[in-house]
N, C-alpha and C positions, 0 to 999 in steps of 0.2 A: 397359355397353359402348356403343360409339359407333354412329353410323349413317353411311353413305356412299352417295353416288350417283355412278355412272360413266356417262358418255356418250361416244360415239365419233363422230368426224366426219372426213371426208376433205377435205384442203385442195386447192386447185386444182393444186398441183404433185404430188399423189398421196400426200403425207405423211399418215399416219393420226395423229390426235390423240385421246388418251384424256383427257378432263377428269374430274378426281376432286374431289368435294366432301365434306367431313366428316372423319371420323376413320378412320385406317388402323390397325386393331387386330385382335384375334383374331376379333371378330364380323363383320368386313367384308373381310378380306384375300382370302378365297376368291372373293368376287365380282370383285375386281380381277384376281386370277390368271386366272379364267375369261375375263374380257373381253380381257385381254392375249393369252392363248393362242389364243382364238377369232379375234381380229383378225389375229394373225400368220399363223395357218394359212389363214384364208379369203382374206385380201387380199394377203399376202406383199409388204408395202410396202418401198420402199427405206429409209424412215425411219419410225420410230414415236416419237411424243413423248408423254410422260405429263405433263400440265399439273397442277401441284400448287398453283396459286394459292389455291384455297379449301380446302386441307387444314388442318384446325385442330389435329390431333394425329396423331402417328405413333410407334409403338413398334417394338421389335425385329422383330416379325412383319411389320410394314409394310415395314421395310427389307428383310427377307428376300424378300418378294414382288417388290419392285423388282429385287433381284439375280436372282431366278428369271426375271423378264421379260427382263432384259438378256441372260441366258444363252440363253433360248429365241430371242430375236431374233438373237443372234450365230450360233446354230446354223443358221439359215436364210439368213444373209447380210444381215440387216436391221440398220441402225444404230439405236441406242436412246438417247434423250436425255430428260432431265427438264427441265421448264420452270417457272420462277417459284415455287420453293419458298419458304415463309415463312422468316423468320430462324430460327425454332425447328427446322423440318424441315432446313434447310440446315446448321444447327449439328450436328444429330444425324448427318447424313451426313458432315460434315467430321470429327467426332470418330472415326467408324468408318473413316475413310480411303477412303470410297467416292465422293467427289464426282467425281473424274475417271473412275472406272470406269463411273459412271452417266451420264456425258455432261454434267456440270455444269462450266462453265468460269468463270473469274474467281474472285476470292477475296473474302471478307467478313471483317471484323474483329469478332470476338465477345468480345474482351477476355480471352481465355484462351489 
């Protein structure tokens, strides 16, 4: 199973950014879920961004926790966006039809 590290930071405009590094799989998603829910409940930001720049792997449970985070944010009136997913991660989200739901804009061509 993979390892992941999550850090949270507040930008000058009040946006909360959750930086994720490593793999999002069964051994790491609970940590991300906890970070997202705690940040939403504690800070109630207008916008929460999950930065996936350094996510090396994500399976269906990783996608599930992102959807759960988006729903929790929506429930309290917070916008939820993903930032900088790798081609692999972006492709998985595109195949599942979740790119727009999770705040990803623009398109990429994956050849399928």
